[in-house]
Kinemage of the C-alpha trace (Angstrom):
@kinemage 1
@onewidth
@group {chain A} dominant
@subgroup {mainchain}
@vectorlist {calphas} color= white
{ca met a 1} P 0.016 -0.173 0.096
{ca met a 2} L 1.075 3.684 -0.941
{ca arg a 3} L -0.296 6.949 0.005
{ca gly a 4} L 0.717 10.350 -1.148
{ca thr a 5} L 2.854 12.170 0.983
{ca glu a 6} L 4.717 15.590 0.566
{ca pro a 7} L 8.386 14.869 -0.353
{ca thr a 8} L 10.919 15.286 2.331
{ca glu a 9} L 14.515 14.946 2.417
{ca lys a 10} L 14.313 11.177 3.730
{ca asn a 11} L 11.458 10.484 1.057
{ca pro a 12} L 11.809 13.089 -1.964
{ca phe a 13} L 9.429 11.149 -4.278
{ca asp a 14} L 5.631 11.961 -4.985
{ca leu a 15} L 3.330 9.104 -5.158
{ca glu a 16} L 3.536 8.565 -8.815
{ca lys a 17} L 7.610 8.438 -8.707
{ca arg a 18} L 7.496 5.923 -6.295
{ca arg a 19} L 4.778 4.011 -8.184
{ca ala a 20} L 7.076 4.197 -11.113
{ca met a 21} L 9.837 3.136 -9.878
{ca ile a 22} L 8.466 0.126 -7.839
{ca arg a 23} L 6.636 -0.671 -11.706
{ca ala a 24} L 9.816 -0.356 -13.264
{ca glu a 25} L 11.421 -2.937 -11.257
{ca phe a 26} L 8.515 -5.268 -10.963
{ca pro a 27} L 6.382 -4.916 -14.375
{ca asp a 28} L 4.100 -8.117 -13.679
{ca lys a 29} L 1.129 -6.551 -12.257
{ca glu a 30} L -0.178 -9.975 -10.944
{ca gln a 31} L 3.387 -10.439 -9.035
{ca val a 32} L 3.157 -7.142 -7.301
{ca ile a 33} L 0.124 -5.005 -6.841
{ca ile a 34} L 0.530 -1.482 -5.671
{ca thr a 35} L -2.329 -0.017 -4.079
{ca asp a 36} L -2.729 3.435 -3.149
{ca phe a 37} L -5.233 5.039 -0.539
{ca glu a 38} L -6.459 8.520 0.322
{ca asp a 39} L -7.891 9.447 3.713
{ca pro a 40} L -8.865 13.018 3.435
{ca gly a 41} L -10.425 14.099 6.616
{ca ala a 42} L -10.877 10.352 7.815
{ca glu a 43} L -9.879 8.576 11.043
{ca leu a 44} L -7.455 6.317 10.371
{ca ser a 45} L -5.201 4.204 12.433
{ca val a 46} L -2.574 2.239 10.705
{ca tyr a 47} L -0.586 -0.083 12.608
{ca ile a 48} L 2.857 0.829 12.415
{ca gly a 49} L 6.250 0.335 14.035
{ca arg a 50} L 7.271 4.082 13.700
{ca asp a 51} L 5.798 7.391 12.894
{ca val a 52} L 4.753 8.141 9.506
{ca gly a 53} L 1.837 10.419 9.820
{ca tyr a 54} L -0.684 8.341 11.644
{ca glu a 55} L -1.574 7.385 15.416
{ca leu a 56} L 1.501 5.328 16.835
{ca ile a 57} L 0.656 2.261 18.992
{ca gln a 58} L 2.721 0.041 20.622
{ca leu a 59} L 3.221 -3.347 18.676
{ca asp a 60} L 3.991 -6.609 20.034
{ca glu a 61} L 7.699 -8.003 19.334
{ca gln a 62} L 7.040 -10.309 16.728
{ca thr a 63} L 5.063 -7.597 14.758
{ca glu a 64} L 7.576 -5.041 15.661
{ca ser a 65} L 10.397 -7.352 14.125
{ca ile a 66} L 8.990 -7.331 10.430
{ca ser a 67} L 11.336 -5.602 8.369
{ca ala a 68} L 9.940 -3.697 4.895
{ca thr a 69} L 13.840 -4.093 3.786
{ca asp a 70} L 13.932 -7.847 4.686
{ca ile a 71} L 10.474 -7.918 2.605
{ca arg a 72} L 11.872 -5.852 -0.430
{ca lys a 73} L 15.212 -8.176 -0.560
{ca lys a 74} L 12.410 -11.200 -0.826
{ca leu a 75} L 10.924 -9.776 -3.555
{ca tyr a 76} L 13.633 -8.853 -5.400
{ca gly a 77} L 15.057 -12.215 -4.982
{ca glu a 78} L 12.215 -14.052 -6.257
{ca ala a 79} L 12.160 -11.985 -8.982
{ca gly a 80} L 15.462 -12.883 -10.157
{ca lys a 81} L 17.013 -9.381 -9.356
{ca glu a 82} L 19.530 -7.762 -6.659
{ca tyr a 83} L 18.404 -5.717 -4.059
{ca asp a 84} L 20.335 -2.472 -4.121
{ca pro a 85} L 19.462 -0.084 -1.112
{ca asn a 86} L 20.716 2.676 -2.768
{ca ala a 87} L 18.740 2.586 -5.925
{ca his a 88} L 16.736 5.603 -4.743
{ca leu a 89} L 19.744 7.847 -5.076
{ca lys a 90} L 20.136 6.673 -8.349
{ca val a 91} L 16.975 7.847 -10.013
{ca lys a 92} L 16.810 11.169 -11.546
């Protein structure tokens, strides 16, 4: 899932750019589904491990240990590609 956010120094790309970057690496729409959501004025709690703009709650240790980086590495591996943690720095 993705949501549109204002670009920051840590996350400099808008929603469309992030979607395009993911789709460029994983063109098979059946293998990787990209869903975005909007929440204008909604009261929404997303269960997260760190603050990204929604209500922060305390998760159990097992859930807290889930790593998006590890998930990305697994997806790259399953697609026969090498994961590059600095790929976002190479995008123009």
